[in-house]
C-alpha positions in Angstrom: 43.5 117.1 148.1 45.1 117.0 144.7 47.4 119.9 144.4 50.1 121.8 146.3 52.5 124.7 145.8 56.2 124.7 146.4 57.8 127.7 147.9 61.6 128.4 147.8 62.9 130.5 150.7 59.5 130.9 152.4 60.9 133.3 155.1 62.6 135.7 152.6 66.0 135.9 150.9 69.1 134.3 152.2 71.6 136.7 153.7 74.6 136.0 151.5 76.5 138.7 153.5 76.1 136.9 156.8 79.3 136.7 158.8 79.3 132.9 158.5 78.5 132.8 154.8 81.2 131.3 152.5 81.7 131.1 148.8 82.0 127.6 147.3 82.2 126.1 143.8 79.4 123.7 143.1 80.1 120.0 142.9 77.8 117.5 141.3 74.1 118.2 142.1 74.6 121.1 144.4 71.1 122.4 145.0 70.3 126.2 144.9 67.5 127.0 147.3 66.4 130.2 145.4 65.8 128.8 141.9 65.4 125.1 143.0 67.7 123.9 140.3 70.9 122.0 140.7 73.9 124.2 140.0 76.4 123.2 137.3 79.6 121.9 138.5 82.0 124.8 139.2 79.3 127.5 139.5 79.9 129.8 142.4 77.5 129.2 145.3 77.1 130.9 148.7 76.7 128.6 151.6 74.8 130.6 154.3 72.6 130.0 157.3 68.8 130.2 156.8 65.7 129.8 159.0 62.7 128.8 156.8 60.1 129.3 159.5 57.7 132.2 159.1 56.6 132.1 162.7 58.5 131.3 165.9 58.5 127.7 167.1 60.7 125.4 169.1 61.5 123.7 165.7 62.7 127.0 164.1 66.4 127.6 163.7 69.0 128.3 161.1 70.6 125.6 158.9 72.9 125.6 155.9 71.6 126.4 152.4 73.3 127.1 149.1 72.2 129.9 146.7 73.8 131.0 143.4 76.5 133.6 144.3 75.7 135.6 141.1 72.0 135.5 141.6 69.3 133.6 139.8 65.6 133.7 139.0 63.5 132.8 142.0 61.6 129.5 141.6 58.2 129.8 140.1 56.8 126.4 139.3 55.2 123.2 140.4 58.0 120.8 140.1 61.7 121.0 140.9 64.5 118.8 139.6 65.9 118.6 143.2 63.5 115.8 144.2 64.2 112.7 142.1 67.3 110.7 143.0 67.6 112.2 146.5 66.4 111.0 149.9 64.0 113.5 151.5 62.8 114.2 155.0 59.3 115.6 154.9 58.2 117.4 158.1 54.6 118.2 158.5 53.7 121.2 160.8 50.4 122.4 162.2 49.2 126.1 162.2 51.4 126.8 165.3 54.5 125.5 163.5 54.6 122.4 165.8 55.7 119.1 164.3 52.6 117.0 163.5 54.2 114.2 161.5 57.4 113.3 159.5 58.7 110.8 157.0 62.0 110.0 155.3 61.5 108.6 151.8 63.0 108.5 148.3 62.3 111.6 146.3 60.3 109.6 143.7 57.6 109.3 146.4 57.6 113.0 147.3 54.4 114.0 145.4 52.2 111.2 146.8 53.6 111.8 150.3 53.1 115.6 150.1 49.5 115.1 149.0 48.8 112.6 151.8 50.3 114.8 154.5 48.3 117.8 153.3 45.1 115.8 153.2 45.3 115.8 157.0 43.4 118.9 158.3 45.8 119.2 161.2 48.7 119.8 158.9 49.2 123.5 157.8 52.4 123.2 155.8 55.4 121.0 155.0 59.2 121.5 155.1 61.2 119.3 152.9 64.9 118.7 153.7 67.6 116.7 152.0 67.8 113.8 154.5 71.5 113.1 154.4 72.9 116.5 155.1 69.6 117.7 156.7 69.6 121.0 154.7 66.3 122.8 154.1 65.1 122.3 150.5 61.7 124.0 150.2 58.2 124.5 151.8 55.0 123.0 150.5 51.5 124.5 151.0 48.1 123.6 149.8 47.3 125.2 146.4 
């Protein structure tokens, strides 16, 4: 296994009009989950609930995510600036969206860990979260 694909918002767009969504100004390194870039300090962001699962599972559920309030281009790349310098929680799931494995590690080890998890035939996809706040970051699939 040598390659993977990163998907921002795998279960569709964030509902920025959700009753619990709120507008916030970005602080340093506020991560947008749509474009997978860090917002500039002061940029308007919407904090809203989001469930990244594409199928039902006991592990599914909404959690907080930020997206640019004024919109942004959806992520379309292989690398995101939101990895390095952060502590990540990588959660590996099987085809039934059941947890198969997990690790908490420095973002600098993300690529090697993602490849290792996806080398396991029992793993169908990964969810990456920012370990401290626990917010969903992105999904990873085999290329």
